[in-house]
C-alpha beads as a LAMMPS data file, in Angstrom:
LAMMPS data file: protein, C-alpha beads

137 atoms
136 bonds

1 atom types
1 bond types

-500.0 500.0 xlo xhi
-500.0 500.0 ylo yhi
-500.0 500.0 zlo zhi

Masses

1 110.0

Atoms # bond

1 1 1 -320.994 -382.798 -173.856
2 1 1 -321.368 -378.921 -174.181
3 1 1 -321.858 -377.368 -170.948
4 1 1 -324.199 -375.327 -170.132
5 1 1 -324.599 -371.796 -171.153
6 1 1 -323.043 -370.053 -167.678
7 1 1 -322.563 -366.267 -166.152
8 1 1 -320.517 -364.817 -168.262
9 1 1 -319.776 -367.327 -170.919
10 1 1 -320.343 -366.823 -174.448
11 1 1 -320.311 -370.553 -175.991
12 1 1 -321.909 -371.390 -178.864
13 1 1 -325.768 -372.156 -177.757
14 1 1 -326.646 -376.184 -178.552
15 1 1 -329.276 -377.309 -180.519
16 1 1 -331.323 -380.859 -180.590
17 1 1 -333.093 -380.715 -184.239
18 1 1 -336.288 -383.586 -183.896
19 1 1 -337.978 -384.135 -186.679
20 1 1 -338.785 -387.247 -188.797
21 1 1 -337.781 -386.366 -191.768
22 1 1 -334.637 -386.514 -192.401
23 1 1 -334.756 -383.921 -195.585
24 1 1 -335.852 -381.074 -193.088
25 1 1 -333.532 -381.567 -190.511
26 1 1 -330.765 -381.340 -193.388
27 1 1 -332.272 -378.016 -193.756
28 1 1 -332.576 -376.972 -190.397
29 1 1 -328.696 -378.165 -190.138
30 1 1 -328.090 -376.005 -192.539
31 1 1 -329.991 -373.277 -191.242
32 1 1 -328.011 -373.110 -188.466
33 1 1 -324.473 -373.909 -189.957
34 1 1 -324.675 -369.957 -190.961
35 1 1 -326.472 -368.467 -187.448
36 1 1 -323.961 -367.267 -184.964
37 1 1 -323.704 -368.478 -182.180
38 1 1 -325.261 -372.034 -182.725
39 1 1 -324.199 -375.261 -183.038
40 1 1 -325.993 -378.206 -183.743
41 1 1 -325.284 -381.147 -181.117
42 1 1 -327.743 -383.783 -181.768
43 1 1 -330.814 -385.199 -184.225
44 1 1 -334.132 -387.113 -183.093
45 1 1 -336.405 -388.566 -184.926
46 1 1 -338.724 -389.391 -182.653
47 1 1 -340.265 -387.565 -179.570
48 1 1 -338.720 -390.828 -177.281
49 1 1 -335.137 -390.558 -179.069
50 1 1 -335.648 -386.839 -178.174
51 1 1 -335.979 -387.160 -174.525
52 1 1 -333.107 -389.829 -174.128
53 1 1 -331.123 -387.491 -176.554
54 1 1 -332.015 -384.070 -174.666
55 1 1 -330.815 -385.955 -171.024
56 1 1 -327.341 -387.017 -172.714
57 1 1 -326.320 -383.768 -174.154
58 1 1 -328.675 -380.850 -172.414
59 1 1 -329.783 -379.017 -175.174
60 1 1 -330.048 -375.441 -174.811
61 1 1 -332.542 -375.262 -177.514
62 1 1 -334.908 -377.624 -179.178
63 1 1 -335.981 -377.316 -182.327
64 1 1 -338.996 -380.181 -182.237
65 1 1 -341.510 -381.256 -185.371
66 1 1 -345.136 -381.033 -183.749
67 1 1 -346.334 -384.194 -186.197
68 1 1 -344.298 -387.461 -185.991
69 1 1 -345.430 -391.070 -185.118
70 1 1 -345.830 -392.493 -181.914
71 1 1 -345.605 -389.554 -179.302
72 1 1 -346.325 -385.978 -181.238
73 1 1 -343.795 -382.899 -180.618
74 1 1 -346.579 -381.402 -178.236
75 1 1 -346.169 -384.203 -175.529
76 1 1 -342.460 -384.514 -176.153
77 1 1 -342.350 -380.911 -175.149
78 1 1 -344.052 -380.946 -171.758
79 1 1 -341.871 -383.745 -171.146
80 1 1 -338.712 -382.184 -171.734
81 1 1 -339.193 -379.203 -170.740
82 1 1 -340.329 -381.330 -167.001
83 1 1 -337.361 -383.020 -167.017
84 1 1 -334.979 -380.058 -168.189
85 1 1 -336.571 -376.825 -166.926
86 1 1 -334.385 -374.581 -168.520
87 1 1 -334.760 -375.659 -171.612
88 1 1 -336.005 -373.371 -174.138
89 1 1 -338.409 -375.652 -177.310
90 1 1 -339.189 -373.580 -180.683
91 1 1 -341.728 -376.385 -181.997
92 1 1 -342.739 -376.507 -185.671
93 1 1 -345.586 -377.935 -187.707
94 1 1 -346.955 -377.372 -191.315
95 1 1 -349.657 -376.750 -189.995
96 1 1 -350.068 -374.031 -187.911
97 1 1 -353.608 -373.782 -186.128
98 1 1 -354.402 -371.805 -183.198
99 1 1 -355.458 -374.837 -181.368
100 1 1 -351.948 -376.610 -181.985
101 1 1 -350.341 -373.142 -181.055
102 1 1 -351.933 -372.879 -177.946
103 1 1 -351.360 -377.094 -177.423
104 1 1 -347.375 -376.244 -177.586
105 1 1 -346.950 -373.177 -175.634
106 1 1 -349.652 -374.891 -173.316
107 1 1 -346.883 -377.499 -172.688
108 1 1 -343.889 -375.211 -172.568
109 1 1 -343.151 -374.334 -176.177
110 1 1 -341.088 -370.834 -175.650
111 1 1 -342.375 -370.092 -179.714
112 1 1 -344.279 -371.776 -182.398
113 1 1 -343.078 -371.426 -185.943
114 1 1 -344.730 -373.335 -189.322
115 1 1 -342.066 -375.338 -191.911
116 1 1 -343.369 -372.451 -194.830
117 1 1 -341.344 -369.718 -193.010
118 1 1 -337.967 -370.735 -192.318
119 1 1 -336.954 -367.116 -191.861
120 1 1 -339.191 -367.495 -189.136
121 1 1 -336.568 -369.920 -187.041
122 1 1 -334.062 -368.093 -186.900
123 1 1 -335.790 -365.165 -185.323
124 1 1 -337.481 -367.578 -183.036
125 1 1 -333.780 -368.971 -182.529
126 1 1 -332.085 -366.087 -181.878
127 1 1 -334.994 -364.273 -179.506
128 1 1 -335.172 -367.485 -177.554
129 1 1 -331.591 -367.459 -177.396
130 1 1 -331.326 -364.274 -175.820
131 1 1 -333.666 -365.068 -173.563
132 1 1 -331.623 -367.664 -172.246
133 1 1 -328.419 -365.602 -171.716
134 1 1 -330.633 -362.687 -170.072
135 1 1 -331.525 -365.798 -167.660
136 1 1 -328.632 -367.411 -166.915
137 1 1 -326.699 -363.816 -165.643

Bonds

1 1 1 2
2 1 2 3
3 1 3 4
4 1 4 5
5 1 5 6
6 1 6 7
7 1 7 8
8 1 8 9
9 1 9 10
10 1 10 11
11 1 11 12
12 1 12 13
13 1 13 14
14 1 14 15
15 1 15 16
16 1 16 17
17 1 17 18
18 1 18 19
19 1 19 20
20 1 20 21
21 1 21 22
22 1 22 23
23 1 23 24
24 1 24 25
25 1 25 26
26 1 26 27
27 1 27 28
28 1 28 29
29 1 29 30
30 1 30 31
31 1 31 32
32 1 32 33
33 1 33 34
34 1 34 35
35 1 35 36
36 1 36 37
37 1 37 38
38 1 38 39
39 1 39 40
40 1 40 41
41 1 41 42
42 1 42 43
43 1 43 44
44 1 44 45
45 1 45 46
46 1 46 47
47 1 47 48
48 1 48 49
49 1 49 50
50 1 50 51
51 1 51 52
52 1 52 53
53 1 53 54
54 1 54 55
55 1 55 56
56 1 56 57
57 1 57 58
58 1 58 59
59 1 59 60
60 1 60 61
61 1 61 62
62 1 62 63
63 1 63 64
64 1 64 65
65 1 65 66
66 1 66 67
67 1 67 68
68 1 68 69
69 1 69 70
70 1 70 71
71 1 71 72
72 1 72 73
73 1 73 74
74 1 74 75
75 1 75 76
76 1 76 77
77 1 77 78
78 1 78 79
79 1 79 80
80 1 80 81
81 1 81 82
82 1 82 83
83 1 83 84
84 1 84 85
85 1 85 86
86 1 86 87
87 1 87 88
88 1 88 89
89 1 89 90
90 1 90 91
91 1 91 92
92 1 92 93
93 1 93 94
94 1 94 95
95 1 95 96
96 1 96 97
97 1 97 98
98 1 98 99
99 1 99 100
100 1 100 101
101 1 101 102
102 1 102 103
103 1 103 104
104 1 104 105
105 1 105 106
106 1 106 107
107 1 107 108
108 1 108 109
109 1 109 110
110 1 110 111
111 1 111 112
112 1 112 113
113 1 113 114
114 1 114 115
115 1 115 116
116 1 116 117
117 1 117 118
118 1 118 119
119 1 119 120
120 1 120 121
121 1 121 122
122 1 122 123
123 1 123 124
124 1 124 125
125 1 125 126
126 1 126 127
127 1 127 128
128 1 128 129
129 1 129 130
130 1 130 131
131 1 131 132
132 1 132 133
133 1 133 134
134 1 134 135
135 1 135 136
136 1 136 137
C-alpha cells in the first residue's frame, strides 16, 4: 500500500483507474506510465469495485468512467468523495454533455474530460495533482 501524500513528501501520486472496458484501462495505464510522479495502484471495472478498492488502496486520484453497468461513475464519485474526502476524481466520458458535466462536478469530481481528448486527461491529472500537493502542505 502506498501512503498518502504528506507534508514534505515527493512520492508518486497513486491512481485508481475505473472503466468497464479493459482496452480503455490499458490505454490509461500506458498514458500514466509516461507521466512523471504517477503510479497506477489499482484498476476496477465497476463503481462498486472502485469503492472497495479505494477503501483498501487509498488512492490520491481516481480516473472514473461515467458510463458503466450497475452503478454509474457519477454515483460512484459521490460515494467515493463521501468516503474519502481528500480524494480527487477525474471523470471521463465519451459524450461530454453539459448536463453530465454539471452532475459529475456536483457529485464531487474535480475535473471532467472527454475520452476522445487523451491529452486533456494528462492535463487534468497534473492540475489535480498540484492542487493535492498544495492542499497537503
